[in-house]
C-alpha positions as CSV (number, residue, x, y, z in Angstrom):
1,M,-53.1,-27.0,190.2
2,K,-54.7,-29.3,187.6
3,D,-57.3,-29.6,190.5
4,L,-57.8,-25.9,191.1
5,F,-58.9,-25.5,187.3
6,R,-61.3,-28.1,187.6
7,N,-63.0,-26.4,190.4
8,I,-62.9,-23.4,189.1
9,W,-64.5,-24.4,186.2
10,K,-67.0,-26.5,188.2
11,I,-68.3,-23.4,189.3
12,E,-71.1,-22.0,187.2
13,D,-71.3,-18.4,188.9
14,L,-67.4,-17.9,189.0
15,R,-66.8,-19.7,185.4
16,K,-69.2,-16.9,184.0
17,R,-67.4,-14.2,185.5
18,L,-64.0,-15.0,184.8
19,L,-64.8,-15.6,180.9
20,F,-66.9,-12.6,180.9
21,T,-63.5,-10.7,182.3
22,F,-61.4,-11.9,179.7
23,F,-63.9,-11.4,177.1
24,M,-64.0,-7.7,178.5
25,L,-59.8,-7.2,178.2
26,F,-59.8,-8.7,174.7
27,V,-62.3,-6.0,173.3
28,Y,-59.9,-3.3,175.4
29,R,-56.6,-4.7,174.0
30,V,-58.3,-5.0,170.5
31,G,-59.4,-0.9,171.0
32,A,-55.8,-0.4,171.5
33,H,-54.8,-1.2,167.9
34,I,-57.6,0.5,166.5
35,T,-55.4,4.2,165.3
36,I,-57.5,7.1,165.1
37,P,-58.0,8.6,161.0
38,A,-54.8,10.9,159.4
39,I,-52.1,9.4,161.2
40,N,-48.8,8.5,160.1
41,L,-47.9,5.7,162.6
42,T,-44.3,4.8,161.3
43,A,-43.5,8.7,161.9
44,L,-45.2,8.6,165.1
45,L,-43.2,5.3,166.7
46,D,-40.1,6.8,165.9
47,W,-40.9,10.0,167.3
48,F,-42.0,8.3,170.7
49,T,-39.2,6.1,170.8
50,S,-37.4,9.1,172.3
51,Q,-40.3,9.6,174.8
52,K,-40.2,7.1,177.5
53,S,-38.4,9.3,180.3
54,S,-41.4,11.8,179.6
55,V,-45.1,11.9,180.6
56,L,-46.3,11.1,177.6
57,G,-44.0,8.0,177.9
58,F,-45.6,7.5,181.4
59,L,-49.6,8.0,179.5
60,D,-48.6,5.4,177.2
61,M,-47.8,3.0,180.5
62,F,-51.5,3.8,181.8
63,S,-52.6,3.3,178.2
64,G,-51.4,-0.3,177.8
65,G,-49.5,0.9,174.6
66,A,-52.8,2.8,173.3
67,F,-51.1,6.5,173.2
68,R,-48.4,5.1,171.6
69,N,-50.2,3.4,168.5
70,A,-52.6,7.2,168.8
71,S,-55.8,5.0,169.1
72,I,-59.2,5.1,169.7
73,F,-58.3,4.9,173.1
74,A,-55.1,6.7,173.9
75,L,-56.2,8.5,176.5
76,G,-56.6,5.1,178.9
77,I,-58.1,5.3,182.1
78,M,-56.1,7.9,183.1
79,P,-58.8,10.5,182.9
80,Y,-61.0,8.6,185.6
81,I,-58.3,7.8,187.6
82,T,-57.5,12.1,187.8
83,A,-61.8,12.7,188.5
84,S,-61.4,9.7,191.3
85,I,-58.4,11.3,192.7
86,L,-59.5,14.6,192.5
87,L,-62.9,14.2,194.1
88,E,-60.7,12.1,196.6
89,L,-59.0,15.6,197.7
90,L,-62.6,17.6,197.3
91,T,-64.2,15.0,199.4
92,V,-62.2,16.5,202.7
93,M,-62.7,20.1,201.6
94,L,-66.2,20.2,200.7
95,P,-68.9,19.4,203.7
96,Y,-71.1,18.0,201.0
97,L,-69.3,15.5,199.4
98,E,-67.9,14.3,202.5
99,R,-71.8,14.1,203.7
100,L,-72.1,12.0,200.4
101,K,-69.7,9.7,201.4
102,K,-71.2,8.2,204.9
103,E,-74.3,8.2,203.3
104,G,-73.8,4.7,202.4
105,E,-74.8,3.2,198.7
106,Q,-77.1,6.3,197.8
107,G,-74.0,8.5,198.4
108,R,-71.5,6.6,196.8
109,K,-73.8,6.2,193.4
110,K,-73.8,9.8,193.4
111,I,-70.0,9.9,194.0
112,T,-69.5,7.8,191.1
113,Q,-72.2,9.7,189.0
114,Y,-70.2,13.2,189.4
115,T,-67.0,11.3,189.2
116,R,-67.9,9.9,184.9
117,Y,-69.1,14.0,184.4
118,L,-65.4,14.9,185.5
119,T,-63.9,12.0,183.6
120,L,-65.2,13.9,180.5
121,V,-64.1,17.2,181.0
122,F,-60.7,16.0,181.8
123,A,-60.8,13.3,178.9
124,F,-61.9,16.7,176.6
125,L,-58.9,18.9,177.9
126,Q,-56.7,16.3,177.0
127,A,-58.0,14.7,173.6
128,F,-57.6,18.8,172.9
129,G,-54.2,18.9,174.2
130,I,-53.1,15.6,172.5
131,G,-54.6,16.6,168.8
132,K,-52.6,19.9,169.1
133,L,-48.9,18.4,170.2
134,L,-49.7,15.7,167.3
135,E,-50.5,18.4,164.7
136,S,-46.8,20.3,165.9
137,L,-44.8,17.1,166.0
138,Q,-42.3,15.3,163.4
139,S,-40.1,12.2,163.2
140,P,-36.4,12.6,163.7
141,S,-36.4,12.4,159.8
142,G,-38.6,15.4,159.6
143,A,-42.3,13.5,158.9
144,H,-44.9,14.9,159.9
145,I,-47.0,13.1,161.9
146,V,-50.4,14.3,161.0
147,T,-51.3,14.2,157.5
148,N,-54.4,16.3,157.0
149,P,-54.1,18.8,160.4
150,G,-56.5,21.5,161.0
151,I,-60.1,21.8,162.4
152,G,-61.3,18.8,160.7
153,F,-58.5,16.4,162.1
154,Q,-59.0,18.3,166.0
155,A,-62.7,17.4,165.9
156,L,-62.1,14.3,164.7
157,T,-59.6,13.5,167.7
158,I,-61.2,14.7,170.3
159,L,-64.8,13.0,169.3
160,T,-63.0,9.3,168.9
161,M,-60.2,10.1,172.1
162,V,-63.5,10.9,174.2
163,T,-65.9,8.3,173.1
164,G,-62.8,5.7,173.9
165,T,-62.4,6.9,177.2
166,V,-66.5,6.0,177.8
167,V,-66.3,2.7,176.3
168,I,-63.2,1.9,179.0
169,M,-64.7,3.1,181.8
170,W,-67.9,1.1,180.8
171,I,-66.0,-1.4,180.5
172,G,-64.3,-1.1,183.8
173,E,-67.6,-0.9,185.4
174,Q,-69.1,-4.0,183.5
175,I,-65.9,-5.7,185.1
176,T,-66.5,-4.2,188.3
177,E,-70.2,-6.0,188.3
178,R,-70.3,-8.7,186.4
179,G,-66.8,-9.8,186.5
180,I,-63.8,-10.7,189.2
181,G,-62.0,-8.1,190.6
182,N,-62.4,-4.3,190.7
183,G,-62.5,-3.5,186.6
184,I,-60.4,-0.4,186.9
185,S,-57.2,-1.6,188.3
186,L,-57.7,-4.9,185.6
187,I,-57.7,-2.3,182.6
188,I,-54.2,-0.7,183.7
189,Y,-53.2,-4.5,185.0
190,W,-53.4,-6.1,181.6
191,G,-52.5,-3.0,179.3
192,I,-48.7,-3.3,181.6
193,I,-48.6,-7.4,181.7
194,V,-49.0,-7.7,178.2
195,R,-45.7,-6.2,177.4
196,L,-44.2,-8.8,179.4
197,P,-43.7,-11.4,176.5
198,N,-42.1,-8.6,174.4
199,A,-39.5,-7.5,177.5
200,I,-38.3,-11.2,178.3
201,V,-38.4,-11.6,174.0
202,S,-35.8,-8.7,174.2
203,L,-33.5,-9.9,177.2
204,F,-33.1,-13.0,175.6
205,V,-32.6,-11.3,171.9
206,D,-30.0,-9.0,174.2
207,L,-28.1,-11.9,175.5
208,N,-28.0,-13.9,172.0
209,N,-26.5,-11.0,170.2
210,G,-24.0,-10.7,173.1
211,D,-24.9,-7.5,174.4
212,L,-26.2,-8.8,177.9
213,S,-24.2,-11.2,179.6
214,L,-25.5,-14.5,181.3
215,L,-24.4,-13.5,184.5
216,V,-25.9,-10.9,184.0
217,L,-29.4,-12.0,183.5
218,I,-29.0,-14.5,186.0
219,A,-28.4,-11.5,188.4
220,L,-31.1,-9.2,186.7
221,L,-33.3,-12.6,187.3
222,A,-32.8,-12.6,190.6
223,L,-33.4,-9.0,191.5
224,M,-36.7,-8.9,189.8
225,L,-37.8,-12.2,192.2
226,G,-36.2,-10.1,194.9
227,V,-38.4,-7.0,194.5
228,T,-41.6,-8.6,193.5
229,A,-41.1,-11.0,197.0
230,A,-40.3,-7.8,198.8
231,V,-43.4,-6.0,197.1
232,V,-45.3,-9.0,198.4
233,F,-44.5,-8.8,201.7
234,F,-45.2,-5.1,201.9
235,E,-47.9,-5.2,200.1
236,S,-49.6,-7.9,202.5
237,G,-47.8,-6.4,205.7
238,Q,-50.2,-5.5,207.6
239,R,-49.6,-4.0,211.9
240,R,-52.5,-6.0,213.8
241,V,-53.8,-3.3,216.7
242,P,-55.5,-5.5,219.3
243,T,-59.5,-4.4,219.9
244,H,-62.0,-5.5,223.0
245,Y,-65.7,-5.3,222.5
246,A,-67.0,-4.1,225.8
247,R,-69.8,-7.3,227.9
248,R,-73.3,-6.0,226.6
249,V,-76.4,-6.8,229.0
250,Q,-79.8,-6.7,227.3
251,G,-82.0,-7.7,229.7
252,M,-81.9,-10.9,232.0
253,Q,-79.3,-12.0,229.4
254,S,-75.5,-11.1,229.2
255,G,-73.0,-11.5,226.3
256,A,-69.6,-12.0,226.4
257,G,-67.4,-9.7,225.2
258,Q,-64.9,-10.4,222.3
259,S,-61.5,-9.6,221.3
260,S,-60.7,-8.7,217.9
261,Y,-58.1,-6.2,216.0
262,L,-57.7,-3.6,213.8
263,P,-55.3,-3.9,210.3
264,L,-53.4,-1.0,209.2
265,K,-51.6,-1.7,206.4
266,V,-47.3,-0.8,205.8
267,N,-48.4,0.7,202.5
268,V,-52.1,2.7,203.0
269,S,-52.0,5.0,200.1
270,G,-50.8,2.0,197.5
271,V,-49.3,3.5,194.2
272,I,-51.1,7.1,194.3
273,P,-48.2,8.5,195.5
274,I,-45.8,6.9,192.8
275,I,-48.4,8.4,190.6
276,F,-48.2,12.0,192.1
277,A,-44.1,11.8,192.2
278,Q,-43.8,11.2,188.8
279,A,-46.1,13.5,187.6
280,L,-44.5,16.5,189.1
281,V,-40.4,15.2,188.6
282,M,-41.8,14.4,184.6
283,F,-43.2,18.4,184.5
284,P,-39.6,20.0,184.1
285,Q,-39.2,17.9,181.0
286,T,-42.4,18.8,179.5
287,L,-41.1,22.5,180.0
288,A,-38.2,21.7,178.1
289,Q,-40.2,20.4,174.7
290,M,-41.9,23.7,175.2
291,F,-39.5,26.0,175.2
292,Q,-36.4,26.5,172.2
293,S,-34.4,28.5,174.1
294,A,-31.2,27.3,175.1
295,K,-30.6,28.8,178.7
296,V,-33.9,27.8,179.9
297,N,-33.0,24.0,178.6
298,K,-29.6,24.2,180.4
299,I,-31.3,24.5,183.6
300,L,-34.3,22.5,183.2
301,S,-31.3,19.5,182.0
302,Y,-30.4,19.4,185.7
303,F,-34.0,18.0,186.1
304,G,-33.6,15.4,183.6
305,Y,-34.1,11.6,184.4
306,G,-31.8,10.2,186.4
307,M,-30.0,13.9,187.3
308,P,-29.5,14.1,191.4
309,M,-31.9,16.9,191.3
310,Y,-34.9,14.8,190.3
311,V,-33.8,11.5,192.4
312,L,-34.0,14.1,195.5
313,I,-37.4,15.8,194.2
314,Y,-38.9,12.5,193.5
315,I,-38.2,10.9,196.9
316,I,-39.2,13.8,198.8
317,A,-42.9,14.1,196.7
318,I,-43.1,9.9,197.1
319,V,-42.9,10.3,200.7
320,F,-44.9,13.3,200.7
321,F,-48.2,12.3,199.3
322,T,-47.4,8.8,201.1
323,F,-48.0,10.8,204.2
324,F,-50.9,13.0,202.3
325,Y,-52.5,10.5,200.6
326,T,-53.1,8.2,204.1
327,S,-54.2,11.3,206.2
328,I,-56.8,11.2,203.4
329,I,-57.7,7.5,203.2
330,F,-57.4,7.2,207.0
331,N,-58.3,9.2,209.9
332,P,-57.4,8.1,213.4
333,V,-60.2,10.6,215.1
334,D,-62.9,8.6,213.0
335,T,-61.7,5.3,213.7
336,A,-61.9,6.5,217.9
337,D,-64.8,7.5,217.4
338,N,-66.5,4.9,215.6
339,L,-64.8,2.2,218.4
340,K,-66.6,3.9,220.8
341,K,-69.6,4.1,219.0
342,Y,-69.7,0.5,218.8
343,G,-68.4,-0.5,222.6
344,A,-64.7,-1.7,221.6
345,F,-62.0,0.0,222.9
346,I,-58.3,-0.6,222.8
347,P,-56.4,-2.5,225.6
348,G,-54.5,-0.2,228.5
349,V,-55.8,2.7,225.9
350,R,-58.8,5.4,226.8
351,P,-61.3,5.8,224.8
352,G,-61.8,9.2,222.7
353,K,-58.6,11.5,222.4
354,A,-56.3,8.5,223.4
355,T,-57.4,6.4,220.7
356,A,-56.7,8.9,218.4
357,E,-53.2,9.6,219.3
358,Y,-51.9,6.4,219.5
359,L,-53.3,5.1,216.2
360,D,-51.9,8.5,214.7
361,V,-48.8,7.3,216.1
362,I,-48.9,3.9,214.6
363,L,-49.9,4.8,211.6
364,T,-47.0,8.1,211.0
365,R,-44.8,4.7,211.9
366,L,-46.1,2.5,209.4
367,T,-46.6,5.4,207.0
368,F,-42.8,6.1,207.2
369,W,-41.6,2.9,206.4
370,G,-44.4,2.7,203.3
371,G,-43.1,5.7,202.0
372,I,-39.1,4.6,202.2
373,Y,-40.4,1.5,200.8
374,L,-42.1,3.3,197.6
375,C,-38.7,4.9,197.4
376,V,-36.3,2.0,197.0
377,V,-38.8,0.2,194.0
378,S,-39.4,3.2,192.2
379,I,-35.6,3.8,191.9
380,I,-35.0,1.1,190.7
381,P,-35.8,0.6,187.2
382,M,-33.6,3.9,187.3
383,I,-30.6,1.9,188.0
384,L,-30.8,-0.9,185.9
385,M,-31.8,1.3,183.1
386,S,-29.9,4.7,183.2
387,G,-28.0,5.0,186.4
388,I,-27.9,8.0,188.8
389,H,-25.1,10.7,187.5
390,V,-23.8,11.8,190.7
391,E,-21.2,13.2,188.9
392,A,-23.9,16.5,188.2
393,T,-24.4,17.1,192.2
394,P,-23.2,20.5,192.7
395,F,-20.0,20.6,194.6
396,I,-19.8,17.7,195.8
397,G,-20.1,15.7,192.2
398,K,-16.5,14.6,192.1
399,Y,-16.4,13.2,195.2
400,L,-19.1,11.2,195.3
401,E,-18.4,9.4,191.7
402,K,-15.6,8.0,193.5
403,I,-17.6,6.6,196.5
404,V,-20.6,5.5,194.8
405,P,-20.1,2.0,192.4
406,E,-20.6,2.1,188.8
407,F,-23.5,0.5,188.3
408,I,-25.3,3.0,190.0
409,T,-23.6,5.7,188.4
410,N,-24.1,4.7,184.9
411,G,-26.5,1.9,185.3
412,M,-27.0,-1.2,183.8
413,G,-28.0,-0.3,180.4
414,L,-31.5,-2.8,180.3
415,Q,-34.2,-1.9,178.3
416,F,-36.6,-3.7,180.5
417,Y,-36.9,-3.7,184.1
418,F,-39.7,-5.0,186.5
419,G,-40.2,-2.4,189.1
420,G,-42.0,1.2,190.3
421,T,-45.4,1.4,189.8
422,S,-45.8,-1.0,187.0
423,L,-44.8,-3.5,189.6
424,L,-46.9,-2.3,192.5
425,I,-49.7,-2.2,190.1
426,V,-48.9,-6.0,188.6
427,V,-48.3,-7.5,192.4
428,G,-51.5,-5.3,193.9
429,V,-54.5,-6.3,191.3
430,A,-53.0,-9.8,191.2
431,M,-52.8,-10.3,195.0
432,E,-56.5,-8.9,194.8
433,F,-57.8,-10.8,191.7
434,V,-56.8,-14.5,193.6
435,S,-58.3,-13.6,196.5
436,Q,-61.8,-12.8,194.9
437,V,-61.2,-16.4,193.2
438,E,-60.3,-18.0,196.6
439,S,-63.3,-16.3,198.0
440,H,-65.5,-17.6,195.3
441,L,-64.0,-21.4,196.1
442,L,-63.9,-21.2,199.6
443,M,-68.0,-20.3,199.9
444,R,-68.6,-23.2,198.1
445,H,-66.2,-25.2,200.2
446,Y,-63.9,-26.0,197.4
447,D,-60.1,-26.0,198.7
448,G,-58.3,-22.5,198.2
449,I,-55.5,-21.6,195.4
450,M,-52.9,-21.4,198.8
451,K,-52.5,-23.9,201.1
452,K,-51.8,-22.2,204.0
453,G,-53.9,-19.4,204.5
454,R,-55.7,-17.0,202.5
455,V,-54.5,-14.4,200.2
456,R,-54.9,-10.8,201.9
457,G,-55.8,-8.3,199.1
458,R,-54.6,-4.7,198.6
459,R,-57.7,-3.5,201.6
């Protein structure tokens, strides 16, 4: 390990890129603690403790706690992610964007420019909504969160939050261009990982106070290790479809055919299905906060966190969005056409339509197991924290309560968990970051980070 860090420090270009990356991430963390004016931070934190399972708690995870602090970076990178996903979806529906995507570097720059403009629109709308929300909120003790509400506060909130989003977007692009790894992914990763020390400390505090037994702590650490290993296994898992390039004849010379493979990932869509699914299942809870009707709130309570309907819709949404987003990213027909264009074929399969159908069958099977894997990883945090309240299941709730283990129905009461969206992001980004560092080392004839083989990134 000592030799590894020495080798990294020897390479001037890699050293500069790493230092630049860490400096920009440090700037991002500083901005996450600068609160916008006219905010009673104590009252806001008191109110936020009851919102961990809402959409706001989900946004706070992606902003690295900046949303909880009502900082200038409160919107985080979510407006950019939303704009990117929307443009990705529009690329399938709009021929103009589809042509731009196929134009190479120039088309990519144009799509990036459109993404920036759309990010500003989303940032403006979200900042306006957050400003209105903050003015209407009170802490459990009755203290107002905004000390000086009005048009001035609204204008200042929109200006600071939109500017903060632009700065974060610029930081991400600078890291991608002049640092190591994907800047946007690293910003999300850094916002999640900075909470890890506090989470670990809280576990040992609970252990010291007697709220957590040593046996449960050991079991939790073993589960964390097992889930992390499973995520690494699935994120790097591939189905290698063999391909063969036909012999090429140029004049009097003929080149021998080459064999290769087409890598198909088990989880092609990454973390996007979970993000979409969580936004969908959190919507009823957001409505419950808006309506004061007891009847409406009673109906919406069946869709609350940990309820059977919540879990059912969550699982169905994850599987649906896994298939949906995979179909956008990977098109078997285009892949088959490209293989045919470059003189490649899959042994035993006819080029063209038969190849597309063959790839579609393989991808469907992989996507199914990828969706199941995402569902399992996403449900684990719920079991660790509050459990799945199967007794609320209509008609069969009392029977399920008897056969389902108690640790699933009541949960383990842990405030710290390492699963779901956060784990997928942390592991995926870490693998990609290590892979790029290793590439720099190997290009300059140094030993890589891994002794056996190479690290495979997410893409």
